[in-house]
Structures are given as C-alpha cells and as structure tokens.
C-alpha atoms as a printed R data frame, in Angstrom:
    type eleno elety resid chain resno       x       y      z
1   ATOM     1    CA   MET     A     1 -18.797 -14.227 48.217
2   ATOM     2    CA   THR     A     2 -19.211 -17.800 49.425
3   ATOM     3    CA   ILE     A     3 -15.914 -19.695 49.692
4   ATOM     4    CA   LEU     A     4 -16.181 -23.285 48.520
5   ATOM     5    CA   SER     A     5 -13.965 -26.308 49.099
6   ATOM     6    CA   LYS     A     6 -12.786 -28.800 46.498
7   ATOM     7    CA   PHE     A     7 -15.498 -31.158 47.765
8   ATOM     8    CA   ASP     A     8 -18.130 -28.441 47.206
9   ATOM     9    CA   PHE     A     9 -16.942 -27.752 43.658
10  ATOM    10    CA   ASP     A    10 -16.741 -31.455 42.832
11  ATOM    11    CA   SER     A    11 -20.295 -31.941 44.081
12  ATOM    12    CA   ILE     A    12 -21.508 -29.076 41.910
13  ATOM    13    CA   LEU     A    13 -19.667 -30.278 38.807
14  ATOM    14    CA   LEU     A    14 -20.993 -33.809 39.212
15  ATOM    15    CA   SER     A    15 -24.573 -32.726 39.906
16  ATOM    16    CA   ARG     A    16 -27.350 -33.393 37.419
17  ATOM    17    CA   ASP     A    17 -28.380 -29.705 37.505
18  ATOM    18    CA   VAL     A    18 -24.811 -28.489 37.033
19  ATOM    19    CA   GLU     A    19 -25.739 -25.702 34.595
20  ATOM    20    CA   ASP     A    20 -28.098 -24.089 37.094
21  ATOM    21    CA   ARG     A    21 -25.616 -24.497 39.931
22  ATOM    22    CA   LEU     A    22 -22.767 -22.941 37.941
23  ATOM    23    CA   GLU     A    23 -25.030 -20.046 37.100
24  ATOM    24    CA   HIS     A    24 -25.784 -19.647 40.801
25  ATOM    25    CA   LEU     A    25 -22.052 -19.431 41.522
26  ATOM    26    CA   ARG     A    26 -21.847 -16.619 39.006
27  ATOM    27    CA   GLU     A    27 -24.789 -14.794 40.560
28  ATOM    28    CA   ILE     A    28 -23.391 -14.872 44.123
29  ATOM    29    CA   GLY     A    29 -19.883 -13.814 43.051
30  ATOM    30    CA   THR     A    30 -18.121 -17.083 43.880
31  ATOM    31    CA   LEU     A    31 -17.153 -17.651 40.257
32  ATOM    32    CA   LEU     A    32 -15.498 -14.236 40.043
33  ATOM    33    CA   GLY     A    33 -13.840 -14.563 43.425
34  ATOM    34    CA   MET     A    34 -12.536 -18.114 43.090
35  ATOM    35    CA   LEU     A    35 -12.435 -18.877 39.354
36  ATOM    36    CA   PRO     A    36 -11.879 -15.549 37.547
37  ATOM    37    CA   GLU     A    37 -10.515 -17.465 34.532
38  ATOM    38    CA   VAL     A    38 -13.953 -19.052 34.104
39  ATOM    39    CA   GLN     A    39 -15.797 -15.838 34.983
40  ATOM    40    CA   ALA     A    40 -14.083 -14.196 31.978
41  ATOM    41    CA   LEU     A    41 -16.218 -16.391 29.712
42  ATOM    42    CA   VAL     A    42 -19.396 -14.676 30.900
43  ATOM    43    CA   GLY     A    43 -20.598 -12.221 28.269
44  ATOM    44    CA   PHE     A    44 -17.980 -13.300 25.741
45  ATOM    45    CA   GLY     A    45 -19.681 -14.113 22.454
46  ATOM    46    CA   GLY     A    46 -23.312 -14.677 21.644
47  ATOM    47    CA   GLY     A    47 -25.733 -12.350 19.922
48  ATOM    48    CA   ASP     A    48 -24.335 -10.848 16.720
49  ATOM    49    CA   THR     A    49 -20.673 -11.196 17.728
50  ATOM    50    CA   GLY     A    50 -20.091 -13.910 15.148
51  ATOM    51    CA   HIS     A    51 -19.169 -16.621 17.617
52  ATOM    52    CA   LYS     A    52 -20.926 -18.658 20.270
53  ATOM    53    CA   ASP     A    53 -21.655 -17.577 23.835
54  ATOM    54    CA   LEU     A    54 -18.696 -19.193 25.594
55  ATOM    55    CA   TRP     A    55 -20.266 -19.228 29.057
56  ATOM    56    CA   GLY     A    56 -23.414 -20.931 27.805
57  ATOM    57    CA   HIS     A    57 -21.323 -23.319 25.738
58  ATOM    58    CA   THR     A    58 -19.098 -24.202 28.705
59  ATOM    59    CA   LYS     A    59 -22.012 -24.907 31.036
60  ATOM    60    CA   GLN     A    60 -23.597 -27.180 28.459
61  ATOM    61    CA   VAL     A    61 -20.356 -29.059 27.744
62  ATOM    62    CA   VAL     A    62 -19.844 -29.676 31.469
63  ATOM    63    CA   SER     A    63 -23.406 -30.961 31.696
64  ATOM    64    CA   GLN     A    64 -22.929 -33.267 28.695
65  ATOM    65    CA   CYS     A    65 -19.711 -34.808 30.027
66  ATOM    66    CA   VAL     A    66 -19.541 -38.177 31.696
67  ATOM    67    CA   ARG     A    67 -19.819 -37.737 35.441
68  ATOM    68    CA   ARG     A    68 -16.115 -38.076 36.247
69  ATOM    69    CA   THR     A    69 -14.472 -35.330 38.251
70  ATOM    70    CA   ASN     A    70 -11.352 -34.769 36.144
71  ATOM    71    CA   VAL     A    71 -13.331 -34.694 32.914
72  ATOM    72    CA   ARG     A    72 -15.786 -32.129 34.241
73  ATOM    73    CA   TRP     A    73 -13.022 -29.891 35.613
74  ATOM    74    CA   ALA     A    74 -11.367 -30.060 32.202
75  ATOM    75    CA   ALA     A    75 -14.681 -29.183 30.550
76  ATOM    76    CA   LEU     A    76 -15.058 -26.156 32.833
77  ATOM    77    CA   PHE     A    77 -11.662 -24.800 31.718
78  ATOM    78    CA   HIS     A    78 -11.398 -26.127 28.168
79  ATOM    79    CA   ASP     A    79 -12.244 -22.802 26.485
80  ATOM    80    CA   VAL     A    80 -11.021 -20.205 28.987
81  ATOM    81    CA   GLY     A    81  -8.017 -19.455 26.767
82  ATOM    82    CA   LYS     A    82 -10.272 -18.293 23.940
83  ATOM    83    CA   VAL     A    83 -10.786 -14.914 25.592
84  ATOM    84    CA   LYS     A    84  -7.107 -14.045 25.206
85  ATOM    85    CA   CYS     A    85  -6.605 -15.892 21.907
86  ATOM    86    CA   PHE     A    86  -9.573 -14.327 20.083
87  ATOM    87    CA   THR     A    87  -8.680 -12.775 16.711
88  ATOM    88    CA   ARG     A    88 -10.740 -11.515 13.762
89  ATOM    89    CA   ASN     A    89  -9.001 -10.883 10.433
90  ATOM    90    CA   ALA     A    90  -9.814  -8.270  7.807
91  ATOM    91    CA   ASN     A    91 -12.361 -10.606  6.246
92  ATOM    92    CA   GLY     A    92 -14.157 -11.035  9.554
93  ATOM    93    CA   VAL     A    93 -12.945 -14.601 10.071
94  ATOM    94    CA   ILE     A    94 -12.670 -15.459 13.766
95  ATOM    95    CA   ALA     A    95  -9.924 -17.692 15.132
96  ATOM    96    CA   PHE     A    96  -8.617 -18.805 18.522
97  ATOM    97    CA   HIS     A    97  -5.135 -20.045 17.622
98  ATOM    98    CA   GLY     A    98  -3.369 -21.764 20.484
99  ATOM    99    CA   HIS     A    99  -6.312 -21.534 22.843
100 ATOM   100    CA   GLU     A   100  -5.859 -25.098 24.139
101 ATOM   101    CA   ALA     A   101  -2.369 -24.305 25.426
102 ATOM   102    CA   GLU     A   102  -3.585 -21.019 26.916
103 ATOM   103    CA   SER     A   103  -6.572 -22.723 28.545
104 ATOM   104    CA   ALA     A   104  -4.238 -25.309 30.072
105 ATOM   105    CA   ARG     A   105  -1.958 -22.536 31.335
106 ATOM   106    CA   LEU     A   106  -4.870 -20.740 32.971
107 ATOM   107    CA   PHE     A   107  -6.009 -23.954 34.611
108 ATOM   108    CA   ARG     A   108  -2.529 -24.449 36.053
109 ATOM   109    CA   ARG     A   109  -2.610 -20.892 37.371
110 ATOM   110    CA   ALA     A   110  -5.974 -21.542 39.030
111 ATOM   111    CA   ALA     A   111  -4.732 -24.856 40.441
112 ATOM   112    CA   ASP     A   112  -1.678 -23.112 41.949
113 ATOM   113    CA   ARG     A   113  -3.921 -20.540 43.568
114 ATOM   114    CA   LEU     A   114  -6.640 -22.864 44.863
115 ATOM   115    CA   ARG     A   115  -4.407 -25.756 45.967
116 ATOM   116    CA   PHE     A   116  -7.381 -28.055 45.393
117 ATOM   117    CA   PHE     A   117  -5.800 -30.837 43.389
118 ATOM   118    CA   THR     A   118  -3.441 -33.701 44.001
119 ATOM   119    CA   LYS     A   119  -0.457 -33.827 41.674
120 ATOM   120    CA   ASP     A   120  -2.070 -36.617 39.639
121 ATOM   121    CA   GLU     A   121  -5.392 -34.756 39.340
122 ATOM   122    CA   ARG     A   122  -3.664 -31.540 38.335
123 ATOM   123    CA   GLU     A   123  -1.563 -33.226 35.660
124 ATOM   124    CA   ALA     A   124  -4.499 -35.234 34.300
125 ATOM   125    CA   ILE     A   125  -6.815 -32.221 33.989
126 ATOM   126    CA   HIS     A   126  -4.047 -30.115 32.450
127 ATOM   127    CA   PHE     A   127  -3.376 -32.887 29.912
128 ATOM   128    CA   LEU     A   128  -7.050 -33.171 28.930
129 ATOM   129    CA   ILE     A   129  -7.358 -29.441 28.329
130 ATOM   130    CA   HIS     A   130  -4.062 -29.068 26.503
131 ATOM   131    CA   HIS     A   131  -4.520 -32.040 24.156
132 ATOM   132    CA   LEU     A   132  -8.268 -31.965 23.497
133 ATOM   133    CA   GLY     A   133  -7.706 -30.400 20.075
134 ATOM   134    CA   TYR     A   134  -5.739 -33.435 18.903
135 ATOM   135    CA   ILE     A   135  -8.842 -35.585 19.234
136 ATOM   136    CA   GLU     A   136 -11.285 -33.035 17.861
137 ATOM   137    CA   GLU     A   137  -9.203 -32.587 14.704
138 ATOM   138    CA   TYR     A   138  -9.715 -36.245 13.765
139 ATOM   139    CA   ASP     A   139 -10.827 -36.878 10.210
140 ATOM   140    CA   SER     A   140 -11.706 -40.108  8.424
141 ATOM   141    CA   ASN     A   141  -8.839 -39.464  6.011
142 ATOM   142    CA   TRP     A   142  -6.250 -39.848  8.770
143 ATOM   143    CA   THR     A   143  -3.830 -42.703  8.188
144 ATOM   144    CA   ASP     A   144  -3.553 -45.542 10.683
145 ATOM   145    CA   SER     A   145  -0.118 -44.170 11.586
146 ATOM   146    CA   ALA     A   146  -1.653 -40.829 12.554
147 ATOM   147    CA   VAL     A   147  -4.352 -42.497 14.660
148 ATOM   148    CA   ARG     A   148  -1.728 -44.730 16.302
149 ATOM   149    CA   ARG     A   149   0.456 -41.715 17.125
150 ATOM   150    CA   ILE     A   150  -2.379 -39.826 18.844
151 ATOM   151    CA   TYR     A   151  -3.509 -42.946 20.698
152 ATOM   152    CA   LYS     A   152  -0.026 -43.604 22.054
153 ATOM   153    CA   HIS     A   153   0.355 -39.958 23.048
154 ATOM   154    CA   THR     A   154  -2.941 -39.928 24.947
155 ATOM   155    CA   ILE     A   155  -3.032 -43.563 26.095
156 ATOM   156    CA   ASN     A   156  -2.928 -42.790 29.839
157 ATOM   157    CA   HIS     A   157  -5.968 -40.499 29.509
158 ATOM   158    CA   PHE     A   158  -7.572 -41.938 26.386
159 ATOM   159    CA   GLU     A   159 -11.026 -42.726 27.760
160 ATOM   160    CA   ASP     A   160 -11.340 -39.349 29.479
161 ATOM   161    CA   ILE     A   161 -10.091 -37.241 26.585
162 ATOM   162    CA   VAL     A   162 -12.420 -38.929 24.096
163 ATOM   163    CA   ALA     A   163 -15.293 -38.480 26.555
164 ATOM   164    CA   LEU     A   164 -14.484 -34.769 26.755
165 ATOM   165    CA   ALA     A   165 -14.282 -34.496 22.968
166 ATOM   166    CA   ARG     A   166 -17.666 -36.225 22.608
167 ATOM   167    CA   ALA     A   167 -19.219 -33.636 24.949
168 ATOM   168    CA   ASP     A   168 -17.702 -30.594 23.219
169 ATOM   169    CA   ILE     A   169 -20.576 -29.986 20.832
170 ATOM   170    CA   THR     A   170 -23.425 -27.586 21.556
171 ATOM   171    CA   THR     A   171 -24.869 -26.767 18.156
172 ATOM   172    CA   LYS     A   172 -28.652 -26.903 17.915
173 ATOM   173    CA   HIS     A   173 -28.388 -28.608 14.520
174 ATOM   174    CA   ALA     A   174 -29.106 -32.297 15.077
175 ATOM   175    CA   TYR     A   175 -27.229 -33.435 11.981
176 ATOM   176    CA   LYS     A   176 -24.053 -31.619 13.098
177 ATOM   177    CA   ARG     A   177 -24.289 -33.205 16.518
178 ATOM   178    CA   ALA     A   178 -24.760 -36.605 14.894
179 ATOM   179    CA   GLN     A   179 -21.774 -36.031 12.590
180 ATOM   180    CA   HIS     A   180 -19.594 -35.087 15.555
181 ATOM   181    CA   GLN     A   181 -20.580 -38.165 17.561
182 ATOM   182    CA   THR     A   182 -20.074 -40.439 14.541
183 ATOM   183    CA   ARG     A   183 -16.610 -38.983 13.959
184 ATOM   184    CA   MET     A   184 -15.594 -39.389 17.604
185 ATOM   185    CA   GLN     A   185 -16.921 -42.963 17.657
186 ATOM   186    CA   GLU     A   186 -14.982 -43.744 14.503
187 ATOM   187    CA   PHE     A   187 -11.770 -42.402 16.062
188 ATOM   188    CA   TRP     A   188 -12.399 -44.451 19.225
189 ATOM   189    CA   ASP     A   189 -13.066 -47.637 17.244
190 ATOM   190    CA   ARG     A   190 -10.078 -47.182 14.928
191 ATOM   191    CA   ALA     A   191  -7.663 -46.384 17.753
192 ATOM   192    CA   LEU     A   192  -8.670 -49.417 19.807
193 ATOM   193    CA   GLU     A   193  -8.616 -51.741 16.799
194 ATOM   194    CA   ILE     A   194  -5.132 -50.543 15.833
195 ATOM   195    CA   ALA     A   195  -3.990 -51.018 19.432
196 ATOM   196    CA   ARG     A   196  -5.483 -54.523 19.467
197 ATOM   197    CA   LYS     A   197  -3.654 -55.491 16.286
198 ATOM   198    CA   ASP     A   198  -0.413 -53.927 17.481
199 ATOM   199    CA   ALA     A   199  -0.600 -56.028 20.635
200 ATOM   200    CA   ILE     A   200  -0.576 -59.265 18.627
201 ATOM   201    CA   PRO     A   201   3.027 -60.494 18.295
202 ATOM   202    CA   PRO     A   202   4.338 -61.212 14.784
203 ATOM   203    CA   ALA     A   203   3.614 -64.716 13.537
204 ATOM   204    CA   LEU     A   204   7.272 -65.649 13.135
205 ATOM   205    CA   PRO     A   205  10.430 -64.836 15.079
206 ATOM   206    CA   THR     A   206  12.678 -61.979 13.952
207 ATOM   207    CA   GLY     A   207  15.548 -63.048 11.714
208 ATOM   208    CA   LEU     A   208  13.899 -66.295 10.638
209 ATOM   209    CA   GLY     A   209  14.430 -65.526  6.950
210 ATOM   210    CA   ASP     A   210  18.202 -65.400  7.423
211 ATOM   211    CA   VAL     A   211  18.131 -68.714  9.307
212 ATOM   212    CA   LEU     A   212  16.074 -70.419  6.589
213 ATOM   213    CA   SER     A   213  18.318 -69.015  3.876
214 ATOM   214    CA   GLN     A   214  21.414 -70.371  5.614
215 ATOM   215    CA   GLU     A   215  19.948 -73.706  6.702
216 ATOM   216    CA   PHE     A   216  18.428 -74.692  3.354
217 ATOM   217    CA   GLY     A   217  20.673 -72.741  1.001
218 ATOM   218    CA   ILE     A   218  17.860 -70.526 -0.297
219 ATOM   219    CA   PRO     A   219  18.988 -67.095 -1.491
220 ATOM   220    CA   LYS     A   220  16.954 -64.051 -0.572
221 ATOM   221    CA   SER     A   221  14.461 -64.364 -3.359
222 ATOM   222    CA   LYS     A   222  10.834 -64.966 -4.248
223 ATOM   223    CA   LYS     A   223  11.330 -68.605 -3.244
224 ATOM   224    CA   LEU     A   224  12.316 -67.566  0.278
225 ATOM   225    CA   GLY     A   225   9.379 -65.155  0.384
226 ATOM   226    CA   ASN     A   226   6.979 -67.924 -0.589
227 ATOM   227    CA   LEU     A   227   8.367 -70.170  2.146
228 ATOM   228    CA   MET     A   228   7.914 -67.433  4.745
229 ATOM   229    CA   ALA     A   229   4.335 -66.912  3.513
230 ATOM   230    CA   LYS     A   230   3.569 -70.625  3.943
231 ATOM   231    CA   LEU     A   231   4.947 -70.545  7.479
232 ATOM   232    CA   LYS     A   232   2.863 -67.481  8.372
233 ATOM   233    CA   GLU     A   233  -0.197 -69.267  6.995
234 ATOM   234    CA   ALA     A   234   0.645 -72.290  9.154
235 ATOM   235    CA   VAL     A   235   0.701 -70.033 12.231
236 ATOM   236    CA   GLU     A   236  -2.646 -68.463 11.343
237 ATOM   237    CA   MET     A   237  -4.132 -71.956 10.871
238 ATOM   238    CA   ASP     A   238  -2.758 -73.039 14.264
239 ATOM   239    CA   LYS     A   239  -0.459 -75.618 12.704
240 ATOM   240    CA   LEU     A   240   2.476 -73.757 14.232
241 ATOM   241    CA   ASP     A   241   2.551 -71.768 17.460
242 ATOM   242    CA   ARG     A   242   2.741 -67.988 17.137
243 ATOM   243    CA   GLN     A   243   6.371 -66.963 17.608
244 ATOM   244    CA   PRO     A   244   7.575 -70.567 17.454
245 ATOM   245    CA   THR     A   245  11.172 -71.446 18.239
246 ATOM   246    CA   VAL     A   246  13.564 -71.576 15.302
247 ATOM   247    CA   GLU     A   247  14.019 -75.298 15.949
248 ATOM   248    CA   ALA     A   248  10.252 -75.871 15.711
249 ATOM   249    CA   VAL     A   249  10.096 -74.019 12.388
250 ATOM   250    CA   LEU     A   250  12.997 -75.949 10.893
251 ATOM   251    CA   GLN     A   251  11.385 -79.231 11.958
252 ATOM   252    CA   TYR     A   252   8.045 -78.143 10.456
253 ATOM   253    CA   VAL     A   253   9.732 -77.293  7.147
254 ATOM   254    CA   ARG     A   254  11.412 -80.697  7.044
255 ATOM   255    CA   ASP     A   255   8.327 -82.649  8.129
256 ATOM   256    CA   HIS     A   256   6.138 -80.976  5.512
257 ATOM   257    CA   LYS     A   257   8.813 -80.991  2.805
258 ATOM   258    CA   LEU     A   258   8.401 -77.278  2.148
259 ATOM   259    CA   VAL     A   259  11.827 -77.077  0.491
C-alpha cells in the first residue's frame, strides 16, 4: 500500500481525472488502507440491488464538484454512512435514514486517524457532510421563513454547501439533472434575495407610531396607520432619509401638513 500525504490526496481530489485516480487508489490498496470508510462504498449497490452503485456515484459527484478542497473532501465522504444506514422494508422500499449524520461521524473518525486537517478544515468538511440534506430537501413550496432559517444556519458555508448539493446528481436522465439544477438555483436565488431584503433597515425608526400618536394626539387607529404609510412612501421616494431621526419626521409631518 502506498501511503499518501494530505497534499497528495488534495492533488488527487482536485485533479481533472479524479475518477480515474480514485479508482487507482482502490486498485493499489491505498483506499482500503487509509480510507476504509470510503472503501466500504465499493461494491455497495448497482446491478439489480435496487439502488445506485455508491462507489461510482461518489467518484462522479467528486468529479462534478467545484474544484475547492473542502467541497471535494465532503463529496468523497458524503454517502459513506449509507452502508450502515441501509434498510429495506417489507415492500422492498430502500431508505438510508440518518445517513448524513453517520457520514459526518465517519469523516470525523477518519480525520482523527489521519490528522490531515486543520481545525477549521475539519469543522467545515464535517458541516458540509452533516447538513447537505437540508439543502437537497428544498422544494419550491418552502416558505420564505424556511429558506431564511436554512440560509442563516448554513451562512458560513453557504457557497460550498450549495455547490456540493448541485454536484450530488448522477442520474443519466437529462430532465432529472435539469430539474435538480433548476431547484438548486432557485434555492440559491431565493436565499440571497431574502438575505438582501433582510439587510435593508426598516424605513422608519422603531416606536415612531407611539411618538406620532402622542405628539399629534392621534389614537392608534386607521388614521395613524395612513400617516405611517405616507411616511414610508416618502422614504421610498427619497423625500425622507431611511431611518430618519424622530425630529426629522415630526418636521416633515408639519411641513407637509400631513395631520
């Protein structure tokens, strides 16, 4: 067995012929000797087993990933937990419940053994593997709140985890591949648009309604709501600064005789 360094593995994972080079590692015994968690994928699935060949799938996903080291390491380990989590019910339905968490656990075990990774690399790769399913479950029917929640949870690794999710499709059916890419692009676009809107401060300062009510003797009513709407419109039309001072708002109301 040939012993490889982290630099050697990184070079292989980032190579343009990565599938062939991973297969070579299997042939010479390095995969078994250094990455037995990945070796376990070899021969699992394919044929008439009812599920895909996990080794072939993994090699292709790695190859399809953006050429960033952490993403490709995560791709190499993203399905290793399926071997242990494989179940088939009485109706022949196959499932791999909890395989993301198991895959992440096996990566951590390998990282402990190899001592290849910095703390930041280790945590980033573990995160990508463990949370990949959150992204891949995305559906157009998700609410903005659901998209926002996943974005905030993955924000420190957002670009990498979406890149990994984009690559995790190996079907030969072109329309299924296209559907997957469209769905991932939609999630990306929605998440970033929601984040953009969330970053815009409210038009008016907090508590302004109470100030207006007190200053002009307007009870909390439709009249007060209409006044607030006019002030928000003034901000959007650049007649008032966004988040103006209370004094500036009161002066604007008086100058424009809004009450």
